C-alpha positions as CSV (number, residue, x, y, z in Angstrom):
1,M,46.1,-98.2,-13.0
2,N,45.2,-95.0,-11.2
3,L,45.3,-92.0,-13.5
4,D,46.2,-89.8,-10.5
5,G,45.2,-86.5,-12.0
6,V,46.1,-87.4,-15.6
7,P,43.1,-86.4,-17.7
8,L,41.8,-89.2,-20.0
9,N,38.5,-89.7,-21.6
10,L,38.9,-93.2,-23.0
11,D,35.5,-93.3,-24.8
12,V,36.1,-90.1,-26.6
13,T,39.7,-91.0,-27.4
14,L,38.6,-94.3,-29.1
15,C,35.5,-92.9,-30.7
16,C,36.7,-89.6,-32.2
17,G,37.7,-91.0,-35.6
18,Q,41.4,-91.2,-35.3
19,V,41.6,-95.1,-35.0
20,F,39.2,-97.7,-36.5
21,R,39.8,-101.1,-35.0
22,W,38.5,-100.8,-31.5
23,D,35.1,-102.1,-30.5
24,K,33.2,-101.7,-27.2
25,K,31.5,-104.7,-25.7
26,R,29.7,-103.9,-22.4
27,D,32.2,-101.8,-20.4
28,W,35.4,-102.9,-22.2
29,W,37.1,-101.7,-25.4
30,Y,38.7,-104.6,-27.4
31,G,41.4,-104.0,-30.0
32,V,44.5,-105.5,-31.5
33,V,47.7,-103.4,-31.3
34,G,51.2,-104.6,-32.3
35,G,49.9,-108.1,-33.1
36,K,48.4,-108.5,-29.6
37,A,44.7,-108.5,-28.6
38,I,44.1,-106.2,-25.6
39,K,41.1,-104.9,-23.7
40,V,40.8,-101.7,-21.7
41,R,38.2,-99.8,-19.7
42,Q,37.9,-96.7,-17.7
43,V,36.1,-96.4,-14.4
44,N,36.3,-92.8,-13.2
45,A,40.0,-92.3,-12.5
46,E,40.9,-96.0,-12.8
47,L,42.1,-97.5,-16.1
48,D,41.8,-101.3,-16.2
49,F,43.5,-103.3,-19.0
50,A,44.4,-106.9,-19.8
51,N,47.0,-108.5,-22.0
52,A,49.2,-105.3,-22.0
53,D,51.6,-103.8,-19.5
54,M,51.5,-100.3,-18.0
55,K,54.4,-99.0,-20.2
56,F,52.5,-100.0,-23.3
57,V,49.3,-98.4,-22.2
58,E,50.9,-95.2,-21.1
59,N,52.7,-94.8,-24.5
60,Y,49.8,-95.9,-26.7
61,F,47.3,-93.5,-25.1
62,A,50.0,-90.8,-24.9
63,L,49.4,-90.4,-21.1
64,D,52.7,-88.5,-20.9
65,D,51.4,-85.7,-23.1
66,D,50.7,-82.7,-20.9
67,L,47.1,-81.9,-21.8
68,Q,47.1,-78.8,-19.6
69,K,50.1,-77.4,-21.3
70,I,48.6,-78.3,-24.7
71,S,45.3,-76.7,-23.8
72,C,47.0,-73.5,-22.8
73,A,49.0,-73.5,-26.1
74,V,46.1,-74.0,-28.4
75,G,43.2,-72.4,-26.5
76,R,43.5,-69.1,-28.3
77,D,39.8,-68.4,-28.8
78,E,36.4,-69.1,-27.4
79,H,35.5,-71.8,-29.9
80,I,38.5,-74.0,-29.3
81,R,38.2,-73.5,-25.6
82,K,34.6,-74.8,-25.8
83,A,35.8,-77.9,-27.7
84,L,38.6,-78.5,-25.1
85,Q,36.1,-78.2,-22.3
86,E,33.5,-80.5,-23.9
87,L,36.0,-83.2,-24.9
88,W,38.5,-82.9,-22.1
89,G,40.7,-86.0,-21.9
90,L,40.8,-86.7,-25.6
91,R,44.3,-87.9,-26.5
92,I,46.1,-88.5,-29.7
93,I,46.7,-92.2,-29.9
94,R,50.2,-93.4,-30.9
95,Q,49.2,-95.9,-33.6
96,D,51.4,-98.3,-35.5
97,P,52.5,-96.3,-38.6
98,W,51.9,-99.2,-41.0
99,E,48.4,-99.9,-39.9
100,C,47.7,-96.1,-39.8
101,L,49.0,-95.6,-43.3
102,I,46.8,-98.3,-44.9
103,S,43.8,-97.3,-42.7
104,Y,43.9,-93.7,-44.0
105,I,44.5,-94.8,-47.6
106,C,41.3,-96.8,-47.2
107,A,39.6,-93.8,-45.5
108,T,39.6,-91.6,-48.5
109,Y,36.0,-90.4,-49.2
110,K,34.5,-92.9,-46.8
111,N,32.7,-92.4,-43.5
112,I,33.9,-94.2,-40.3
113,P,31.5,-97.2,-40.4
114,A,32.6,-97.9,-44.0
115,I,36.3,-97.6,-43.0
116,K,35.8,-99.9,-40.1
117,H,34.1,-102.4,-42.4
118,M,37.0,-102.4,-45.0
119,L,39.6,-102.8,-42.3
120,M,37.7,-105.6,-40.6
121,H,37.5,-107.5,-43.9
122,L,41.2,-106.9,-44.6
123,S,42.2,-108.2,-41.2
124,R,39.9,-111.2,-41.4
125,R,41.2,-112.2,-44.8
126,F,44.9,-111.4,-44.4
127,G,45.6,-111.1,-40.7
128,E,46.0,-113.8,-38.0
129,K,43.1,-114.8,-35.7
130,T,43.4,-114.3,-32.0
131,I,41.0,-114.8,-29.1
132,L,40.5,-112.6,-26.0
133,D,37.6,-113.6,-23.7
134,D,34.8,-114.5,-26.1
135,M,36.0,-112.0,-28.7
136,E,37.4,-113.2,-32.1
137,L,39.9,-110.6,-33.2
138,F,42.5,-110.3,-36.0
139,T,45.9,-108.8,-36.3
140,F,46.5,-106.2,-39.0
141,P,47.9,-107.7,-42.2
142,T,51.7,-107.3,-42.8
143,P,53.1,-105.5,-45.8
144,E,54.1,-108.8,-47.2
145,K,50.6,-110.2,-47.0
146,L,49.0,-107.2,-48.7
147,A,51.8,-106.9,-51.2
148,N,51.1,-110.5,-52.3
149,A,47.3,-110.1,-52.3
150,S,45.5,-110.2,-55.6
151,T,43.4,-107.2,-56.7
152,K,40.4,-109.5,-56.7
153,D,40.9,-110.4,-53.0
154,L,41.3,-106.7,-52.1
155,L,38.2,-105.7,-54.0
156,E,36.3,-108.4,-52.2
157,C,37.2,-106.6,-48.9
158,G,35.3,-103.6,-50.2
159,L,38.2,-101.3,-51.0
160,G,37.0,-100.3,-54.5
161,Y,39.5,-98.1,-56.3
162,R,41.6,-98.0,-53.2
163,A,42.6,-101.6,-53.8
164,K,45.3,-100.7,-56.3
165,Y,46.7,-98.0,-53.9
166,V,46.9,-100.5,-51.0
167,Q,48.5,-103.1,-53.3
168,E,51.1,-100.7,-54.8
169,T,52.1,-99.1,-51.5
170,S,52.3,-102.5,-49.8
171,K,54.6,-103.8,-52.5
172,R,56.8,-100.8,-52.4
173,I,57.2,-100.9,-48.6
174,F,57.7,-104.7,-48.5
175,E,60.2,-104.8,-51.4
176,S,62.2,-101.9,-50.3
177,D,62.0,-102.8,-46.6
178,F,61.1,-99.1,-46.0
179,E,60.9,-98.2,-42.3
180,L,58.0,-95.8,-41.7
181,E,59.4,-95.3,-38.2
182,S,62.4,-93.5,-39.7
183,L,60.1,-90.6,-40.5
184,R,60.0,-89.7,-36.9
185,Q,63.6,-88.5,-37.2
186,V,63.0,-86.0,-40.0
187,S,61.2,-82.7,-40.2
188,Y,57.4,-82.5,-40.6
189,M,57.7,-81.2,-44.2
190,R,60.3,-83.8,-45.3
191,A,58.3,-86.6,-43.8
192,K,55.1,-85.4,-45.5
193,K,56.9,-85.2,-48.8
194,Q,58.1,-88.8,-48.5
195,L,54.7,-90.1,-47.5
196,C,53.1,-88.4,-50.5
197,N,55.3,-90.5,-52.8
198,F,53.3,-93.6,-51.9
199,A,50.3,-94.6,-54.0
200,G,47.0,-93.3,-52.6
201,V,48.7,-90.8,-50.2
202,G,47.7,-87.2,-50.7
203,L,48.2,-84.3,-48.4
204,K,45.4,-85.2,-46.0
205,V,46.3,-88.8,-45.7
206,A,50.0,-87.8,-45.1
207,D,48.9,-85.4,-42.4
208,C,46.8,-88.0,-40.6
209,V,49.6,-90.6,-40.6
210,L,52.1,-88.0,-39.3
211,L,49.8,-86.9,-36.5
212,F,48.3,-90.2,-35.5
213,S,51.3,-92.5,-35.7
214,L,54.6,-90.5,-36.1
215,G,54.5,-88.0,-33.4
216,K,54.2,-84.9,-35.6
217,T,51.7,-82.9,-33.4
218,E,52.1,-79.9,-35.6
219,A,50.3,-81.8,-38.4
220,F,46.9,-80.3,-39.2
221,P,44.7,-82.6,-41.3
222,V,41.9,-80.8,-43.2
223,D,38.7,-82.6,-44.2
224,R,35.2,-81.4,-44.7
225,W,34.5,-81.1,-41.0
226,V,37.6,-79.1,-40.3
227,E,37.0,-76.9,-43.4
228,R,33.5,-76.3,-42.0
229,V,34.9,-75.3,-38.6
230,I,37.4,-72.9,-40.2
231,L,34.7,-71.3,-42.4
232,N,32.2,-71.0,-39.6
233,H,34.6,-69.8,-36.8
234,Y,37.9,-68.6,-38.3
235,A,37.0,-67.2,-41.7
236,T,37.9,-63.7,-40.6
237,K,41.4,-64.9,-40.0
238,L,41.7,-66.1,-43.7
239,P,42.4,-63.9,-46.7
240,R,38.9,-62.7,-47.8
241,E,39.3,-64.0,-51.3
242,L,40.1,-67.5,-50.0
243,A,37.2,-67.5,-47.5
244,Q,34.8,-66.4,-50.2
245,K,36.0,-69.1,-52.7
246,L,35.8,-71.9,-50.1
247,A,32.3,-70.8,-49.2
248,R,31.2,-71.1,-52.8
249,R,32.9,-74.5,-53.6
250,K,32.6,-78.0,-52.4
251,G,35.9,-79.9,-52.1
252,L,39.4,-78.6,-51.6
253,S,42.1,-78.3,-54.3
254,N,45.6,-79.1,-53.1
255,A,46.5,-75.4,-53.1
256,D,43.5,-74.6,-50.9
257,Y,44.2,-77.5,-48.6
258,T,47.7,-76.2,-48.2
259,K,46.5,-72.8,-47.3
260,L,44.1,-74.1,-44.6
261,N,46.8,-76.5,-43.3
262,V,49.3,-73.6,-43.0
263,F,46.7,-71.5,-41.2
264,G,46.0,-74.3,-38.7
265,R,49.7,-74.9,-38.0
266,E,50.5,-71.2,-37.7
267,Y,47.5,-70.3,-35.6
268,F,47.6,-73.2,-33.2
269,G,51.3,-73.8,-33.2
270,E,53.3,-76.9,-32.2
271,Y,50.1,-78.7,-31.0
272,A,48.0,-77.9,-34.0
273,G,47.1,-81.6,-34.4
274,Y,45.5,-81.7,-30.9
275,A,43.5,-78.5,-31.8
276,Q,42.4,-80.2,-35.1
277,E,41.2,-83.3,-33.4
278,Y,39.3,-81.5,-30.7
279,L,37.7,-79.1,-33.3
280,Y,37.0,-82.0,-35.7
281,H,35.2,-84.2,-33.1
282,Y,33.4,-81.3,-31.5
283,E,31.9,-80.4,-34.8
284,R,30.8,-84.0,-35.3
285,V,29.2,-84.5,-31.9
286,K,27.2,-81.4,-32.3
287,T,25.5,-82.9,-35.4
288,Q,25.6,-86.7,-35.1
289,T,26.8,-89.7,-33.2
290,C,30.1,-91.5,-33.6
291,S,28.5,-94.4,-35.4
292,D,27.0,-92.1,-38.1
293,A,30.1,-90.1,-38.9
């Protein structure tokens, strides 16, 4: 597939902390999406893939998002423009909402290697095995599988206190047959409120699910990296009292999270989620590698 002027940096897109079940072997990235094992690689302006069709690849990697338009919309200051230049071609992947929801419930207070470890064990124990080339891969567990899993089995996957949240949310979705996809059709705030009704879903988890799987590009997740970016580069745009309080404290209250979230959405606009991911990953790569985050 010739990208024909469509900017994409596949390595950055799959390594920037938005998705957790892709692994690179030699030149190829291997993953399981929608119950199917696929592989993909980028060689300059060519995107090669197997076990998937072009329509799927274009949608999954959001190749129809106009990055130039997005860059113009969010590039309001020197710092974000540096991030855009450094990471140009990073795209917000359109993940499966169910897998994204459970992934980010598991991600709470964990770094990326630990999240990958938990999700790998969940998939090995409760998913279905599939083979692509010499790679043994696993589908993501269905709501039914996780709803019927014992707490002991979930704990053995390394979930810790998250096990009860995964179990409760899986049961609720399975028993009510709730369609996460339906949240695409409602406003950002209404969708966020509904997600926060699920066990283990706070403001940040909800924002991640909305951004990375439900098309809400105005979502602006705030974690320690994004808080650091705001304090280091945007503090003068915050109320002085808030900036001073955040500089003294570690951790965000819900009220302070909301204030930073509102700042991000109002400052960067309808593509605030893209700004967030560029700023987030730019902050990380300046200090450590992807595997260490």
